[in-house]
Every structure is written in structure tokens, then in C-alpha cells.
mmCIF file of the N, C-alpha and C atoms, coordinates in Angstrom:
data_MODEL
# 
_entry.id   MODEL 
# 
loop_
_atom_site.group_PDB 
_atom_site.id 
_atom_site.type_symbol 
_atom_site.label_atom_id 
_atom_site.label_alt_id 
_atom_site.label_comp_id 
_atom_site.label_asym_id 
_atom_site.label_entity_id 
_atom_site.label_seq_id 
_atom_site.pdbx_PDB_ins_code 
_atom_site.Cartn_x 
_atom_site.Cartn_y 
_atom_site.Cartn_z 
_atom_site.occupancy 
_atom_site.B_iso_or_equiv 
_atom_site.pdbx_formal_charge 
_atom_site.auth_seq_id 
_atom_site.auth_comp_id 
_atom_site.auth_asym_id 
_atom_site.auth_atom_id 
_atom_site.pdbx_PDB_model_num 
ATOM 1   N N  . MET A 1 1  ? -8.474  -1.959  3.339   1.00 0.00 ? 1  MET A N  1 
ATOM 2   C CA . MET A 1 1  ? -8.962  -1.604  4.648   1.00 0.00 ? 1  MET A CA 1 
ATOM 3   C C  . MET A 1 1  ? -7.517  -1.312  5.565   1.00 0.00 ? 1  MET A C  1 
ATOM 4   N N  . HIS A 1 2  ? -7.660  -0.166  6.290   1.00 0.00 ? 2  HIS A N  1 
ATOM 5   C CA . HIS A 1 2  ? -6.473  0.073   7.271   1.00 0.00 ? 2  HIS A CA 1 
ATOM 6   C C  . HIS A 1 2  ? -6.629  -0.647  8.438   1.00 0.00 ? 2  HIS A C  1 
ATOM 7   N N  . LEU A 1 3  ? -5.336  -1.328  8.549   1.00 0.00 ? 3  LEU A N  1 
ATOM 8   C CA . LEU A 1 3  ? -5.542  -2.401  9.771   1.00 0.00 ? 3  LEU A CA 1 
ATOM 9   C C  . LEU A 1 3  ? -4.752  -1.683  11.089  1.00 0.00 ? 3  LEU A C  1 
ATOM 10  N N  . ARG A 1 4  ? -3.735  -1.071  10.692  1.00 0.00 ? 4  ARG A N  1 
ATOM 11  C CA . ARG A 1 4  ? -2.909  -0.493  11.913  1.00 0.00 ? 4  ARG A CA 1 
ATOM 12  C C  . ARG A 1 4  ? -1.971  0.304   11.440  1.00 0.00 ? 4  ARG A C  1 
ATOM 13  N N  . ILE A 1 5  ? -1.221  0.908   12.372  1.00 0.00 ? 5  ILE A N  1 
ATOM 14  C CA . ILE A 1 5  ? -0.157  1.783   12.162  1.00 0.00 ? 5  ILE A CA 1 
ATOM 15  C C  . ILE A 1 5  ? 1.153   1.389   13.023  1.00 0.00 ? 5  ILE A C  1 
ATOM 16  N N  . HIS A 1 6  ? 2.284   1.161   12.497  1.00 0.00 ? 6  HIS A N  1 
ATOM 17  C CA . HIS A 1 6  ? 3.355   0.692   13.339  1.00 0.00 ? 6  HIS A CA 1 
ATOM 18  C C  . HIS A 1 6  ? 4.609   1.655   12.918  1.00 0.00 ? 6  HIS A C  1 
ATOM 19  N N  . GLY A 1 7  ? 4.682   2.525   13.851  1.00 0.00 ? 7  GLY A N  1 
ATOM 20  C CA . GLY A 1 7  ? 5.818   3.521   13.626  1.00 0.00 ? 7  GLY A CA 1 
ATOM 21  C C  . GLY A 1 7  ? 5.458   4.364   12.343  1.00 0.00 ? 7  GLY A C  1 
ATOM 22  N N  . GLY A 1 8  ? 6.271   4.377   11.320  1.00 0.00 ? 8  GLY A N  1 
ATOM 23  C CA . GLY A 1 8  ? 5.982   5.152   10.134  1.00 0.00 ? 8  GLY A CA 1 
ATOM 24  C C  . GLY A 1 8  ? 5.395   4.388   9.077   1.00 0.00 ? 8  GLY A C  1 
ATOM 25  N N  . HIS A 1 9  ? 5.025   3.300   9.336   1.00 0.00 ? 9  HIS A N  1 
ATOM 26  C CA . HIS A 1 9  ? 4.174   2.323   8.337   1.00 0.00 ? 9  HIS A CA 1 
ATOM 27  C C  . HIS A 1 9  ? 2.823   2.264   8.685   1.00 0.00 ? 9  HIS A C  1 
ATOM 28  N N  . HIS A 1 10 ? 1.839   2.254   7.557   1.00 0.00 ? 10 HIS A N  1 
ATOM 29  C CA . HIS A 1 10 ? 0.473   1.951   7.862   1.00 0.00 ? 10 HIS A CA 1 
ATOM 30  C C  . HIS A 1 10 ? 0.375   0.609   6.930   1.00 0.00 ? 10 HIS A C  1 
ATOM 31  N N  . VAL A 1 11 ? -0.404  -0.155  7.695   1.00 0.00 ? 11 VAL A N  1 
ATOM 32  C CA . VAL A 1 11 ? -0.620  -1.543  7.298   1.00 0.00 ? 11 VAL A CA 1 
ATOM 33  C C  . VAL A 1 11 ? -2.018  -1.812  6.762   1.00 0.00 ? 11 VAL A C  1 
ATOM 34  N N  . TYR A 1 12 ? -2.224  -2.245  5.554   1.00 0.00 ? 12 TYR A N  1 
ATOM 35  C CA . TYR A 1 12 ? -3.639  -2.344  4.909   1.00 0.00 ? 12 TYR A CA 1 
ATOM 36  C C  . TYR A 1 12 ? -3.767  -3.752  4.541   1.00 0.00 ? 12 TYR A C  1 
ATOM 37  N N  . GLY A 1 13 ? -5.016  -4.280  4.565   1.00 0.00 ? 13 GLY A N  1 
ATOM 38  C CA . GLY A 1 13 ? -5.298  -5.693  4.116   1.00 0.00 ? 13 GLY A CA 1 
ATOM 39  C C  . GLY A 1 13 ? -6.872  -5.790  3.712   1.00 0.00 ? 13 GLY A C  1 
ATOM 40  N N  . LYS A 1 14 ? -7.084  -6.905  3.194   1.00 0.00 ? 14 LYS A N  1 
ATOM 41  C CA . LYS A 1 14 ? -8.647  -7.029  2.937   1.00 0.00 ? 14 LYS A CA 1 
ATOM 42  C C  . LYS A 1 14 ? -9.171  -8.290  3.693   1.00 0.00 ? 14 LYS A C  1 
ATOM 43  N N  . PRO A 1 15 ? -10.303 -8.295  4.094   1.00 0.00 ? 15 PRO A N  1 
ATOM 44  C CA . PRO A 1 15 ? -11.007 -9.431  4.903   1.00 0.00 ? 15 PRO A CA 1 
ATOM 45  C C  . PRO A 1 15 ? -10.773 -10.897 3.760   1.00 0.00 ? 15 PRO A C  1 
ATOM 46  N N  . GLY A 1 16 ? -10.286 -11.783 4.532   1.00 0.00 ? 16 GLY A N  1 
ATOM 47  C CA . GLY A 1 16 ? -10.439 -13.097 3.852   1.00 0.00 ? 16 GLY A CA 1 
ATOM 48  C C  . GLY A 1 16 ? -8.936  -13.339 2.777   1.00 0.00 ? 16 GLY A C  1 
ATOM 49  N N  . ILE A 1 17 ? -8.231  -12.479 2.739   1.00 0.00 ? 17 ILE A N  1 
ATOM 50  C CA . ILE A 1 17 ? -7.048  -12.336 2.116   1.00 0.00 ? 17 ILE A CA 1 
ATOM 51  C C  . ILE A 1 17 ? -5.780  -12.256 2.899   1.00 0.00 ? 17 ILE A C  1 
ATOM 52  N N  . ILE A 1 18 ? -4.869  -13.131 2.763   1.00 0.00 ? 18 ILE A N  1 
ATOM 53  C CA . ILE A 1 18 ? -3.678  -13.105 3.670   1.00 0.00 ? 18 ILE A CA 1 
ATOM 54  C C  . ILE A 1 18 ? -2.706  -12.073 3.302   1.00 0.00 ? 18 ILE A C  1 
ATOM 55  N N  . VAL A 1 19 ? -2.765  -11.440 2.330   1.00 0.00 ? 19 VAL A N  1 
ATOM 56  C CA . VAL A 1 19 ? -1.744  -10.468 1.760   1.00 0.00 ? 19 VAL A CA 1 
ATOM 57  C C  . VAL A 1 19 ? -1.991  -9.249  2.456   1.00 0.00 ? 19 VAL A C  1 
ATOM 58  N N  . ARG A 1 20 ? -0.837  -8.589  3.125   1.00 0.00 ? 20 ARG A N  1 
ATOM 59  C CA . ARG A 1 20 ? -0.918  -7.364  3.743   1.00 0.00 ? 20 ARG A CA 1 
ATOM 60  C C  . ARG A 1 20 ? 0.204   -6.473  3.258   1.00 0.00 ? 20 ARG A C  1 
ATOM 61  N N  . LEU A 1 21 ? -0.422  -5.064  2.853   1.00 0.00 ? 21 LEU A N  1 
ATOM 62  C CA . LEU A 1 21 ? 0.651   -4.086  2.438   1.00 0.00 ? 21 LEU A CA 1 
ATOM 63  C C  . LEU A 1 21 ? 1.157   -3.254  3.499   1.00 0.00 ? 21 LEU A C  1 
ATOM 64  N N  . SER A 1 22 ? 2.319   -3.036  3.652   1.00 0.00 ? 22 SER A N  1 
ATOM 65  C CA . SER A 1 22 ? 2.905   -2.110  4.508   1.00 0.00 ? 22 SER A CA 1 
ATOM 66  C C  . SER A 1 22 ? 3.570   -0.982  3.751   1.00 0.00 ? 22 SER A C  1 
ATOM 67  N N  . ILE A 1 23 ? 3.103   0.381   3.875   1.00 0.00 ? 23 ILE A N  1 
ATOM 68  C CA . ILE A 1 23 ? 3.358   1.315   3.202   1.00 0.00 ? 23 ILE A CA 1 
ATOM 69  C C  . ILE A 1 23 ? 3.983   2.403   3.979   1.00 0.00 ? 23 ILE A C  1 
ATOM 70  N N  . SER A 1 24 ? 5.167   2.805   3.788   1.00 0.00 ? 24 SER A N  1 
ATOM 71  C CA . SER A 1 24 ? 6.108   3.772   4.612   1.00 0.00 ? 24 SER A CA 1 
ATOM 72  C C  . SER A 1 24 ? 5.356   5.156   4.311   1.00 0.00 ? 24 SER A C  1 
ATOM 73  N N  . VAL A 1 25 ? 4.968   5.732   5.316   1.00 0.00 ? 25 VAL A N  1 
ATOM 74  C CA . VAL A 1 25 ? 4.732   7.253   5.252   1.00 0.00 ? 25 VAL A CA 1 
ATOM 75  C C  . VAL A 1 25 ? 5.491   8.119   6.055   1.00 0.00 ? 25 VAL A C  1 
ATOM 76  N N  . HIS A 1 26 ? 5.977   9.325   5.150   1.00 0.00 ? 26 HIS A N  1 
ATOM 77  C CA . HIS A 1 26 ? 6.883   10.069  5.732   1.00 0.00 ? 26 HIS A CA 1 
ATOM 78  C C  . HIS A 1 26 ? 6.438   11.513  5.347   1.00 0.00 ? 26 HIS A C  1 
ATOM 79  N N  . GLY A 1 27 ? 5.680   12.072  6.230   1.00 0.00 ? 27 GLY A N  1 
ATOM 80  C CA . GLY A 1 27 ? 4.963   13.430  6.116   1.00 0.00 ? 27 GLY A CA 1 
ATOM 81  C C  . GLY A 1 27 ? 4.324   13.531  4.614   1.00 0.00 ? 27 GLY A C  1 
ATOM 82  N N  . ASN A 1 28 ? 4.636   14.512  4.068   1.00 0.00 ? 28 ASN A N  1 
ATOM 83  C CA . ASN A 1 28 ? 4.096   14.895  2.811   1.00 0.00 ? 28 ASN A CA 1 
ATOM 84  C C  . ASN A 1 28 ? 4.865   14.315  1.558   1.00 0.00 ? 28 ASN A C  1 
ATOM 85  N N  . GLN A 1 29 ? 5.781   13.424  1.929   1.00 0.00 ? 29 GLN A N  1 
ATOM 86  C CA . GLN A 1 29 ? 6.696   12.927  0.698   1.00 0.00 ? 29 GLN A CA 1 
ATOM 87  C C  . GLN A 1 29 ? 5.953   11.805  -0.097  1.00 0.00 ? 29 GLN A C  1 
ATOM 88  N N  . PRO A 1 30 ? 5.946   12.071  -1.421  1.00 0.00 ? 30 PRO A N  1 
ATOM 89  C CA . PRO A 1 30 ? 5.063   11.156  -2.270  1.00 0.00 ? 30 PRO A CA 1 
ATOM 90  C C  . PRO A 1 30 ? 5.874   9.590   -2.325  1.00 0.00 ? 30 PRO A C  1 
ATOM 91  N N  . LEU A 1 31 ? 5.091   8.638   -2.673  1.00 0.00 ? 31 LEU A N  1 
ATOM 92  C CA . LEU A 1 31 ? 5.710   7.388   -2.779  1.00 0.00 ? 31 LEU A CA 1 
ATOM 93  C C  . LEU A 1 31 ? 6.685   7.527   -4.306  1.00 0.00 ? 31 LEU A C  1 
ATOM 94  N N  . LYS A 1 32 ? 7.757   6.797   -4.145  1.00 0.00 ? 32 LYS A N  1 
ATOM 95  C CA . LYS A 1 32 ? 8.704   6.597   -5.455  1.00 0.00 ? 32 LYS A CA 1 
ATOM 96  C C  . LYS A 1 32 ? 7.706   5.865   -6.436  1.00 0.00 ? 32 LYS A C  1 
ATOM 97  N N  . LEU A 1 33 ? 7.903   5.984   -7.806  1.00 0.00 ? 33 LEU A N  1 
ATOM 98  C CA . LEU A 1 33 ? 7.259   5.441   -8.768  1.00 0.00 ? 33 LEU A CA 1 
ATOM 99  C C  . LEU A 1 33 ? 7.462   3.896   -8.666  1.00 0.00 ? 33 LEU A C  1 
ATOM 100 N N  . GLY A 1 34 ? 8.569   3.372   -8.309  1.00 0.00 ? 34 GLY A N  1 
ATOM 101 C CA . GLY A 1 34 ? 8.941   1.886   -8.336  1.00 0.00 ? 34 GLY A CA 1 
ATOM 102 C C  . GLY A 1 34 ? 8.166   1.327   -7.202  1.00 0.00 ? 34 GLY A C  1 
ATOM 103 N N  . LEU A 1 35 ? 8.181   1.980   -6.206  1.00 0.00 ? 35 LEU A N  1 
ATOM 104 C CA . LEU A 1 35 ? 7.451   1.480   -5.000  1.00 0.00 ? 35 LEU A CA 1 
ATOM 105 C C  . LEU A 1 35 ? 5.934   1.344   -5.228  1.00 0.00 ? 35 LEU A C  1 
ATOM 106 N N  . LEU A 1 36 ? 5.407   2.485   -5.742  1.00 0.00 ? 36 LEU A N  1 
ATOM 107 C CA . LEU A 1 36 ? 3.881   2.454   -5.988  1.00 0.00 ? 36 LEU A CA 1 
ATOM 108 C C  . LEU A 1 36 ? 3.581   1.386   -6.997  1.00 0.00 ? 36 LEU A C  1 
ATOM 109 N N  . LYS A 1 37 ? 4.254   1.201   -7.873  1.00 0.00 ? 37 LYS A N  1 
ATOM 110 C CA . LYS A 1 37 ? 4.189   0.006   -8.944  1.00 0.00 ? 37 LYS A CA 1 
ATOM 111 C C  . LYS A 1 37 ? 4.229   -1.464  -8.348  1.00 0.00 ? 37 LYS A C  1 
ATOM 112 N N  . HIS A 1 38 ? 4.982   -1.491  -7.364  1.00 0.00 ? 38 HIS A N  1 
ATOM 113 C CA . HIS A 1 38 ? 5.383   -2.867  -6.574  1.00 0.00 ? 38 HIS A CA 1 
ATOM 114 C C  . HIS A 1 38 ? 3.989   -2.879  -5.793  1.00 0.00 ? 38 HIS A C  1 
ATOM 115 N N  . LEU A 1 39 ? 3.567   -1.981  -5.195  1.00 0.00 ? 39 LEU A N  1 
ATOM 116 C CA . LEU A 1 39 ? 2.417   -2.032  -4.205  1.00 0.00 ? 39 LEU A CA 1 
ATOM 117 C C  . LEU A 1 39 ? 1.386   -2.410  -5.067  1.00 0.00 ? 39 LEU A C  1 
ATOM 118 N N  . LEU A 1 40 ? 0.968   -1.740  -6.111  1.00 0.00 ? 40 LEU A N  1 
ATOM 119 C CA . LEU A 1 40 ? -0.078  -2.120  -7.013  1.00 0.00 ? 40 LEU A CA 1 
ATOM 120 C C  . LEU A 1 40 ? -0.247  -3.499  -7.526  1.00 0.00 ? 40 LEU A C  1 
ATOM 121 N N  . LYS A 1 41 ? 0.827   -4.070  -7.872  1.00 0.00 ? 41 LYS A N  1 
ATOM 122 C CA . LYS A 1 41 ? 1.098   -5.396  -8.205  1.00 0.00 ? 41 LYS A CA 1 
ATOM 123 C C  . LYS A 1 41 ? 0.695   -6.263  -7.041  1.00 0.00 ? 41 LYS A C  1 
ATOM 124 N N  . ALA A 1 42 ? 1.362   -6.080  -5.880  1.00 0.00 ? 42 ALA A N  1 
ATOM 125 C CA . ALA A 1 42 ? 0.971   -6.862  -4.818  1.00 0.00 ? 42 ALA A CA 1 
ATOM 126 C C  . ALA A 1 42 ? -0.311  -6.912  -4.473  1.00 0.00 ? 42 ALA A C  1 
ATOM 127 N N  . ALA A 1 43 ? -0.976  -5.777  -4.584  1.00 0.00 ? 43 ALA A N  1 
ATOM 128 C CA . ALA A 1 43 ? -2.576  -5.722  -4.353  1.00 0.00 ? 43 ALA A CA 1 
ATOM 129 C C  . ALA A 1 43 ? -3.356  -6.211  -5.420  1.00 0.00 ? 43 ALA A C  1 
ATOM 130 N N  . GLY A 1 44 ? -2.779  -6.679  -6.377  1.00 0.00 ? 44 GLY A N  1 
ATOM 131 C CA . GLY A 1 44 ? -3.626  -7.195  -7.520  1.00 0.00 ? 44 GLY A CA 1 
ATOM 132 C C  . GLY A 1 44 ? -4.316  -6.085  -8.369  1.00 0.00 ? 44 GLY A C  1 
ATOM 133 N N  . SER A 1 45 ? -3.709  -5.061  -8.335  1.00 0.00 ? 45 SER A N  1 
ATOM 134 C CA . SER A 1 45 ? -4.302  -3.858  -9.106  1.00 0.00 ? 45 SER A CA 1 
ATOM 135 C C  . SER A 1 45 ? -3.567  -3.366  -10.103 1.00 0.00 ? 45 SER A C  1 
ATOM 136 N N  . SER A 1 46 ? -3.876  -2.309  -10.856 1.00 0.00 ? 46 SER A N  1 
ATOM 137 C CA . SER A 1 46 ? -3.033  -1.791  -11.980 1.00 0.00 ? 46 SER A CA 1 
ATOM 138 C C  . SER A 1 46 ? -3.241  -0.246  -12.090 1.00 0.00 ? 46 SER A C  1 
ATOM 139 N N  . GLU A 1 47 ? -2.377  0.427   -12.883 1.00 0.00 ? 47 GLU A N  1 
ATOM 140 C CA . GLU A 1 47 ? -2.508  1.856   -12.812 1.00 0.00 ? 47 GLU A CA 1 
ATOM 141 C C  . GLU A 1 47 ? -3.862  2.252   -13.389 1.00 0.00 ? 47 GLU A C  1 
ATOM 142 N N  . ALA A 1 48 ? -4.326  1.362   -14.423 1.00 0.00 ? 48 ALA A N  1 
ATOM 143 C CA . ALA A 1 48 ? -5.776  1.798   -14.955 1.00 0.00 ? 48 ALA A CA 1 
ATOM 144 C C  . ALA A 1 48 ? -6.912  1.784   -13.886 1.00 0.00 ? 48 ALA A C  1 
ATOM 145 N N  . ASP A 1 49 ? -6.654  0.948   -12.841 1.00 0.00 ? 49 ASP A N  1 
ATOM 146 C CA . ASP A 1 49 ? -7.768  0.991   -11.806 1.00 0.00 ? 49 ASP A CA 1 
ATOM 147 C C  . ASP A 1 49 ? -7.831  2.173   -10.923 1.00 0.00 ? 49 ASP A C  1 
ATOM 148 N N  . MET A 1 50 ? -6.588  2.994   -11.011 1.00 0.00 ? 50 MET A N  1 
ATOM 149 C CA . MET A 1 50 ? -6.519  4.154   -10.030 1.00 0.00 ? 50 MET A CA 1 
ATOM 150 C C  . MET A 1 50 ? -7.237  5.420   -10.819 1.00 0.00 ? 50 MET A C  1 
ATOM 151 N N  . ARG A 1 51 ? -7.619  5.158   -12.193 1.00 0.00 ? 51 ARG A N  1 
ATOM 152 C CA . ARG A 1 51 ? -7.993  6.583   -12.820 1.00 0.00 ? 51 ARG A CA 1 
ATOM 153 C C  . ARG A 1 51 ? -9.501  6.457   -12.645 1.00 0.00 ? 51 ARG A C  1 
# 
């Protein structure tokens, strides 16, 4: 769930879970692979869940 925008960062979270993900958004530039994998791990998700 999208919680807020702070500058160039979008902050996401789930109700009842303390973990918040801050994702840097810069126009149309894609996330780098290492950052994407880190965010998936922090969210408790995997690449297979994205398919």
C-alpha cells in the first residue's frame, strides 16, 4: 500500500507490519537489479512472486 511521497521517494507498507519500503523514483529510470532484489527480500517476496 502506498503510504506517502517524500521528495523522490515513494514509501510503501502493509497494515499491521512495521517494515516500510522507501523506493527512489527518478523519472523513467528503472531500478537497478541489486536494489530490486534487496527490496523484494525486505518485502518478504521473491522474483517468482512477480511472474
